[in-house]
C-alpha positions as CSV (number, residue, x, y, z in Angstrom):
1,M,-9.1,-10.9,60.8
2,P,-9.7,-14.1,58.7
3,E,-7.1,-16.7,58.1
4,F,-4.4,-15.3,55.9
5,E,-1.8,-17.2,53.8
6,P,1.4,-15.1,53.2
7,V,2.5,-15.2,49.6
8,L,5.1,-12.4,49.3
9,L,7.2,-13.7,52.1
10,A,6.3,-17.4,51.6
11,N,9.8,-18.4,50.4
12,I,12.2,-16.2,52.4
13,D,13.0,-18.7,55.2
14,K,13.9,-21.5,52.8
15,P,17.6,-22.4,52.3
16,D,18.9,-20.7,49.1
17,S,15.5,-18.9,48.7
18,H,17.2,-16.5,46.2
19,T,17.9,-19.1,43.6
20,L,16.0,-20.2,40.6
21,G,15.7,-23.8,41.6
22,V,14.0,-23.0,44.9
23,Y,11.7,-20.5,43.4
24,Q,10.6,-22.9,40.6
25,A,10.1,-25.7,43.1
26,A,7.6,-23.5,44.9
27,G,5.7,-22.8,41.7
28,G,7.7,-19.9,40.5
29,Y,7.4,-18.8,36.8
30,T,4.1,-20.6,36.3
31,A,2.5,-17.2,36.0
32,I,4.8,-16.4,33.0
33,S,3.8,-19.7,31.4
34,K,0.1,-18.9,31.9
35,V,0.5,-15.4,30.3
36,L,2.8,-16.4,27.4
37,G,1.5,-19.8,26.8
38,G,-2.1,-19.3,27.7
39,G,-3.1,-16.8,25.0
40,M,-3.3,-13.8,27.3
41,S,-2.8,-10.6,25.3
42,P,-1.0,-7.5,26.8
43,V,-4.5,-5.9,27.1
44,D,-5.8,-8.9,29.0
45,V,-3.0,-8.6,31.6
46,V,-3.5,-4.9,32.0
47,E,-7.3,-5.4,32.5
48,L,-6.6,-8.2,35.1
49,V,-4.3,-6.0,37.1
50,K,-6.8,-3.1,36.9
51,A,-9.6,-5.5,38.1
52,S,-7.5,-6.6,41.1
53,G,-7.3,-3.1,42.5
54,L,-3.5,-3.3,42.9
55,R,-2.2,0.1,44.0
56,G,1.5,1.1,43.9
57,R,3.4,0.1,47.0
58,G,6.1,2.7,46.7
59,G,4.3,5.5,48.5
60,A,1.8,7.3,46.3
61,G,-0.7,4.3,46.0
62,F,-1.6,5.0,42.4
63,P,-3.6,2.2,40.7
64,C,-1.0,0.0,38.9
65,G,-3.2,-1.2,36.0
66,M,-4.4,2.4,35.3
67,K,-0.8,3.6,35.2
68,W,0.0,0.9,32.6
69,S,-3.0,1.9,30.5
70,F,-1.7,5.5,30.2
71,L,1.0,4.4,27.8
72,P,0.2,5.5,24.2
73,K,-1.5,2.6,22.3
74,D,0.0,3.3,18.9
75,H,3.6,4.2,19.9
76,P,6.2,2.4,17.7
77,G,8.6,2.1,20.6
78,P,10.8,1.6,22.3
79,I,8.8,1.5,25.6
80,Y,10.7,1.2,28.8
81,M,10.0,-0.1,32.3
82,C,11.9,1.4,35.2
83,V,11.7,-0.5,38.5
84,N,12.2,1.7,41.5
85,A,14.4,-0.2,44.0
86,D,15.9,3.0,45.4
87,E,14.4,2.3,48.8
88,S,15.7,5.3,50.8
89,E,12.7,6.3,52.9
90,P,13.9,6.1,56.5
91,A,13.0,2.9,58.3
92,T,11.8,1.2,55.1
93,F,13.2,-2.2,54.3
94,N,10.4,-4.3,52.7
95,N,11.9,-4.0,49.2
96,R,15.3,-5.1,50.4
97,I,14.0,-8.3,51.9
98,L,12.3,-9.2,48.6
99,M,15.4,-8.4,46.5
100,E,17.8,-10.3,48.8
101,Q,15.6,-13.3,49.7
102,D,13.3,-13.8,46.8
103,P,14.5,-11.8,43.7
104,H,12.9,-14.2,41.2
105,Q,9.5,-13.3,42.5
106,V,10.2,-9.7,41.6
107,I,11.7,-10.6,38.2
108,E,8.7,-12.7,37.3
109,G,6.5,-9.7,38.0
110,I,8.7,-7.4,35.9
111,I,8.5,-9.8,33.0
112,I,4.7,-9.9,33.1
113,G,4.6,-6.1,33.6
114,C,6.8,-5.6,30.5
115,Y,4.7,-7.9,28.4
116,A,1.6,-6.0,29.5
117,T,3.1,-2.7,28.6
118,R,4.9,-3.8,25.5
119,A,8.3,-2.9,27.0
120,K,11.3,-4.7,25.6
121,T,13.8,-3.2,28.0
122,A,13.6,-2.9,31.8
123,Y,15.9,-1.2,34.2
124,I,16.0,-2.0,37.9
125,Y,17.4,1.1,39.7
126,V,18.9,-0.3,43.0
127,R,19.8,1.8,46.0
128,Y,23.5,2.3,46.2
129,E,23.6,1.2,49.8
130,Y,22.2,-2.2,48.9
131,P,25.2,-4.3,47.7
132,T,23.7,-7.7,48.7
133,A,20.4,-6.9,46.9
134,F,22.4,-5.8,43.8
135,Q,24.4,-9.1,43.8
136,R,21.3,-11.3,44.4
137,L,19.4,-9.6,41.6
138,Q,22.3,-9.9,39.2
139,Q,22.7,-13.6,40.0
140,A,18.9,-14.1,39.5
141,L,19.0,-12.3,36.1
142,D,21.9,-14.5,35.0
143,E,20.0,-17.6,36.0
144,C,16.9,-16.3,34.0
145,Y,19.0,-15.7,30.9
146,A,20.5,-19.2,31.1
147,A,17.1,-20.7,31.5
148,G,15.4,-18.9,28.6
149,L,13.3,-16.7,30.9
150,L,14.9,-13.5,29.6
151,G,16.4,-12.6,26.3
152,R,14.9,-13.4,22.9
153,N,11.7,-15.4,22.4
154,I,11.0,-16.1,26.1
155,L,9.7,-19.7,26.6
156,G,9.4,-20.0,22.8
157,S,7.0,-17.1,22.5
158,Q,7.3,-14.0,20.3
159,F,8.1,-11.9,23.4
160,S,11.7,-10.7,24.1
161,L,12.9,-8.7,27.1
162,D,16.3,-7.5,28.4
163,V,16.6,-6.5,32.1
164,Y,19.5,-4.4,33.4
165,L,20.6,-3.4,36.8
166,H,21.6,0.2,37.5
167,R,23.2,1.2,40.8
168,G,21.7,4.3,42.3
169,A,23.3,7.6,43.1
170,A,23.0,7.4,46.9
171,A,20.5,10.2,47.1
172,Y,16.9,10.2,48.5
173,I,15.7,12.3,45.5
174,C,16.5,9.4,43.2
175,G,13.4,7.7,44.6
176,E,11.2,10.3,42.9
177,E,10.3,8.7,39.5
178,T,11.6,11.5,37.2
179,G,14.7,12.1,39.4
180,L,15.3,8.3,39.0
181,I,15.0,8.6,35.2
182,E,17.3,11.6,35.1
183,S,19.9,9.6,37.1
184,L,19.4,6.6,35.0
185,E,20.3,8.7,31.9
186,G,23.5,9.7,33.6
187,K,22.5,13.2,34.7
188,R,22.0,15.0,38.0
189,A,18.8,13.6,39.6
190,W,16.7,16.7,39.3
191,P,13.0,15.9,39.1
192,R,11.3,16.9,35.9
193,I,8.4,19.3,35.5
194,K,5.2,17.4,34.7
195,P,3.5,17.2,32.2
196,P,4.7,15.4,30.2
197,F,4.4,12.4,32.5
198,P,6.8,9.4,32.1
199,A,4.1,7.4,30.4
200,I,4.4,9.9,27.5
201,E,8.0,11.0,27.8
202,G,10.1,9.2,30.3
203,A,13.5,7.4,30.0
204,F,15.4,8.6,27.0
205,R,12.3,10.7,26.1
206,K,10.3,7.5,25.3
207,P,7.1,6.2,27.0
208,T,8.1,4.7,30.4
209,V,6.3,3.1,33.2
210,V,7.8,3.3,36.7
211,N,6.8,0.7,39.3
212,N,8.0,-0.3,42.8
213,I,9.6,-3.6,43.7
214,E,6.8,-4.8,46.0
215,T,4.2,-3.8,43.4
216,M,5.8,-6.0,40.8
217,A,6.1,-8.9,43.3
218,C,2.3,-8.8,43.6
219,V,1.7,-9.3,39.9
220,P,2.5,-13.1,39.5
221,H,0.1,-13.9,42.4
222,I,-2.7,-11.9,40.7
223,V,-2.1,-13.8,37.5
224,N,-2.0,-17.2,39.3
225,R,-4.8,-16.6,41.8
226,G,-7.0,-14.1,40.1
227,A,-8.3,-10.6,40.7
228,D,-11.0,-11.8,43.1
229,W,-8.5,-13.4,45.3
230,F,-6.5,-10.2,45.6
231,K,-9.6,-8.1,46.3
232,S,-10.8,-10.6,49.0
233,M,-8.2,-8.9,51.3
234,G,-8.0,-5.4,52.5
235,V,-10.3,-2.5,52.7
236,P,-13.1,-2.0,50.0
237,S,-13.6,1.3,48.2
238,T,-15.8,3.8,49.9
239,G,-16.5,5.9,46.9
240,P,-15.1,7.4,43.7
241,K,-12.3,9.2,45.5
242,D,-11.2,6.1,47.3
243,P,-10.2,3.1,45.0
244,G,-9.9,0.9,48.1
245,S,-6.8,-0.8,49.6
246,Y,-6.6,-4.4,48.5
247,G,-4.3,-7.3,48.7
248,P,-1.4,-8.4,51.0
249,K,1.1,-5.7,52.2
250,L,4.5,-5.8,53.7
251,Y,4.6,-3.7,56.8
252,C,7.9,-2.7,58.4
253,I,8.0,-2.0,62.1
254,S,11.0,-0.6,64.0
255,G,11.9,1.7,66.7
256,H,10.8,1.1,70.3
257,V,9.2,-2.3,69.9
258,N,10.1,-5.8,71.2
259,K,10.0,-7.5,67.8
260,P,11.1,-5.2,64.9
261,G,10.8,-6.7,61.5
262,C,8.9,-7.0,58.2
263,Y,5.5,-8.6,58.3
264,E,3.1,-9.6,55.6
265,I,-0.5,-8.7,56.5
266,P,-3.7,-7.9,54.6
267,M,-4.1,-4.1,54.0
268,G,-5.9,-2.2,56.6
269,I,-4.5,-3.5,59.9
270,T,-4.5,-0.7,62.6
271,C,-1.3,0.7,63.9
272,R,-2.1,-0.5,67.4
273,E,-2.6,-4.1,66.3
274,L,0.6,-4.0,64.3
275,V,2.6,-2.7,67.3
276,E,1.0,-5.1,69.8
277,K,0.4,-8.3,67.9
278,Y,3.3,-8.3,65.5
279,G,5.8,-5.8,67.1
280,G,5.4,-7.4,70.5
281,G,4.3,-4.2,72.1
282,V,6.3,-1.1,73.2
283,W,9.7,-2.2,74.6
284,K,10.9,-2.1,78.2
285,G,7.4,-1.9,79.6
286,R,7.1,1.7,78.6
287,K,4.1,3.5,77.1
288,G,3.9,4.5,73.5
289,K,4.0,8.2,72.6
290,A,3.9,8.5,68.8
291,A,4.5,6.5,65.6
292,I,5.4,7.3,62.1
293,P,2.9,5.4,59.9
294,G,4.7,5.0,56.7
295,G,8.2,6.5,56.5
296,L,9.4,9.8,57.8
297,S,7.8,11.9,55.2
298,M,4.2,10.9,56.2
299,G,4.2,12.8,59.5
300,L,3.2,11.0,62.7
301,F,0.4,9.5,64.8
302,T,0.0,10.3,68.5
303,E,-0.6,7.2,70.7
304,K,-4.3,8.0,70.8
305,E,-4.4,7.8,67.0
306,W,-2.9,4.3,66.9
307,D,-6.3,2.7,66.1
308,T,-6.1,4.3,62.7
309,P,-6.1,1.7,59.8
310,L,-2.9,1.5,57.9
311,D,-4.5,1.6,54.5
312,F,-4.2,4.2,51.7
313,A,-7.0,6.3,53.2
314,G,-6.6,5.9,57.0
315,P,-3.5,8.0,57.8
316,G,-4.9,11.0,55.9
317,K,-7.9,11.1,58.2
318,V,-5.6,12.1,61.2
319,G,-3.6,14.7,59.4
320,C,-0.8,12.5,57.9
321,L,0.3,12.7,54.3
322,G,-0.7,9.1,53.6
323,L,0.3,5.5,54.1
324,G,3.6,5.9,52.2
325,T,5.8,2.9,52.4
326,A,4.0,1.4,55.4
327,A,7.2,1.5,57.5
328,V,6.0,2.2,61.0
329,T,8.5,3.6,63.5
330,V,7.4,3.6,67.1
331,M,8.5,6.1,69.7
332,D,8.1,5.5,73.4
333,E,7.3,8.0,76.2
334,T,10.9,9.0,76.7
335,V,11.4,10.4,73.2
336,S,11.7,14.2,72.8
337,M,9.6,15.6,70.0
338,V,12.1,18.4,69.6
339,D,14.8,15.7,68.9
340,Y,12.5,13.9,66.5
341,L,11.7,17.0,64.5
342,H,15.3,18.2,64.5
343,N,16.4,14.9,63.0
344,A,13.6,15.0,60.5
345,C,14.5,18.5,59.4
346,R,18.2,17.6,59.2
347,F,17.4,14.7,56.9
348,F,15.2,16.6,54.4
349,A,17.6,19.7,54.3
350,H,20.4,17.3,53.5
351,E,18.4,15.4,50.8
352,S,16.8,18.3,49.0
353,C,18.2,18.4,45.5
354,G,18.1,22.2,45.6
355,Q,16.3,22.7,42.3
356,C,13.3,24.4,43.7
357,T,13.9,27.5,45.8
358,P,11.0,27.0,48.3
359,C,12.3,23.5,49.1
360,R,16.0,24.4,49.1
361,E,15.5,27.4,51.4
362,G,12.6,26.1,53.4
363,T,14.2,22.9,54.5
364,S,17.4,24.7,55.3
365,W,15.8,27.3,57.4
366,A,13.6,24.7,59.2
367,E,16.8,22.8,60.1
368,R,18.6,25.9,61.4
369,T,15.6,27.0,63.4
370,L,15.3,23.6,65.1
371,T,19.1,23.6,65.7
372,R,18.7,27.0,67.5
373,I,15.8,25.7,69.5
374,K,17.8,22.6,70.6
375,H,20.6,24.8,71.7
376,G,18.4,26.8,74.1
377,K,17.9,29.9,71.9
378,G,14.4,29.2,70.8
379,R,11.5,31.6,70.8
380,L,7.7,30.8,70.9
381,K,7.5,32.7,67.6
382,D,9.7,30.1,66.0
383,L,6.9,27.6,66.1
384,D,4.6,29.7,64.0
385,V,7.5,30.4,61.6
386,L,8.1,26.7,61.2
387,V,4.4,26.1,60.5
388,S,4.5,28.9,58.0
389,I,7.5,27.3,56.2
390,A,5.8,23.9,56.2
391,S,2.6,25.4,54.7
392,S,4.5,27.2,51.9
393,I,6.6,24.4,50.4
394,G,5.6,21.4,48.3
395,I,3.4,20.2,45.5
396,I,0.2,20.6,47.6
397,P,0.6,24.4,47.8
398,G,2.0,24.3,44.2
399,T,5.5,25.7,44.9
400,T,7.8,22.7,44.0
401,I,8.3,20.2,41.2
402,C,8.3,17.1,43.3
403,G,6.9,15.9,46.6
404,L,10.1,16.0,48.7
405,A,9.1,19.3,50.2
406,D,5.7,17.9,51.2
407,G,7.5,15.1,52.9
408,A,9.6,17.6,54.7
409,A,6.6,19.7,55.7
410,W,4.4,17.0,57.2
411,P,6.6,16.1,60.2
412,I,6.7,19.8,61.0
413,K,3.0,20.3,60.7
414,N,2.2,17.1,62.7
415,A,4.7,17.5,65.5
416,I,3.9,21.1,66.2
417,S,0.1,20.8,66.0
418,K,0.0,17.5,68.0
419,F,2.7,18.2,70.5
420,R,2.8,22.0,70.7
421,D,2.7,22.1,74.5
422,E,5.9,20.0,74.6
423,F,7.6,22.4,72.2
424,E,6.5,25.4,74.1
425,D,7.7,23.9,77.5
426,Y,11.0,23.1,76.0
427,I,11.5,26.6,74.6
428,K,10.5,28.2,77.9
429,T,12.7,25.9,80.0
430,T,15.8,26.2,77.9
431,N,15.5,29.9,77.1
432,P,13.7,31.4,80.2
433,T,14.7,35.0,79.5
434,G,14.4,35.1,75.7
435,Y,11.5,32.9,74.7
436,M,9.2,35.9,74.1
437,Q,11.7,37.7,71.9
438,E,10.3,39.1,68.7
439,D,13.5,40.5,67.1
440,P,15.0,38.5,64.3
441,A,17.5,35.8,65.4
442,D,21.1,36.7,65.0
443,A,22.4,35.2,61.7
444,L,26.0,34.6,63.0
445,Q,24.5,32.7,65.9
446,L,22.7,30.4,63.5
447,V,25.9,29.6,61.6
448,E,27.8,28.9,64.9
449,L,25.1,26.6,66.2
450,S,24.8,24.7,62.9
451,H,28.4,23.6,63.3
């Protein structure tokens, strides 16, 4: 891999890195001056971001500039920007580091993004469980208003912008863009049926763009260094269906490694290199067994699949849902896949908002089935039932409004298809007299076990 200069994490180890003075001393807010004082129009900024190939870092990987261009050109306004800081995907913490240690980098990206999209109001929706991030962002916003970087006629230009913080509702579903918008409006965070998409009818039924924290942090560097610089890193496009995976990326690594943390690396590093070079290898001298490539909802790699590139296309080639948040969780050889899948199903059953019947019922029954298996009452038939549930819920089969059900399904699909022998051995060992049973499981027994 060629020599790489970190930019997203360049300031975080400096004393008082979260303050305006430290950020400006490192060249902060020069991108704003270049945009507002250099004659760049909103269309110019959108085209620059499109040319860079920047894709959303929140999970879906949708091209950022293209998303901005979907806003209606002749709308009288208001147009809103909602910044998704509800980082609740398990094992993900790259946004938290940016918000706590370098919030001005994020705010500068938001200001540029709002100028490009003609938004005069932005809301940062911060995860409820992030009090320090909330405080640091509010302090940074106050500094910006005092310095004339927010409010009316920013830096003497005709552009005005107000940015507000909104504390999240402590629910995983609030990370889904339309669920976030519903919560922002003071309602229950039930995702909306699309279309209309937020670009046409979003917050308060006005055109809205929703972007992730890390995505916005990339924008000032694209303005300062250019689209060619951004595209010099990562994995080039391989065809019309693959827009490429460009730029620097924050990868989280946790679990059974010697050096858990958040590392800035060009897009496309393999899971194995991330584990061994940056994570210090699997801990305690043990062997690796599996790894979650990008948050719990993406499914998992077996150890033999660790040479898969962690770009937007790589994980899908080995049966995972995608790159997601690039939060890698490593499991060593001692981990039970039954325990892993039980924890995954418990999480998604708890976090399902309940609006769509397939997700509400499917995640609940998957959890109860895994609970029964863990308590020694499993049947081999249950594995096929779990796969059937996973194949029947989500956007991909077209049965739900949002993708939470797809995220719940992928751990089931991956774990059972890739570690079926382990599941079968566990069931046979813990239920030697009943593992071949075909009769329906006793409902009362399920209730007792769930408690």
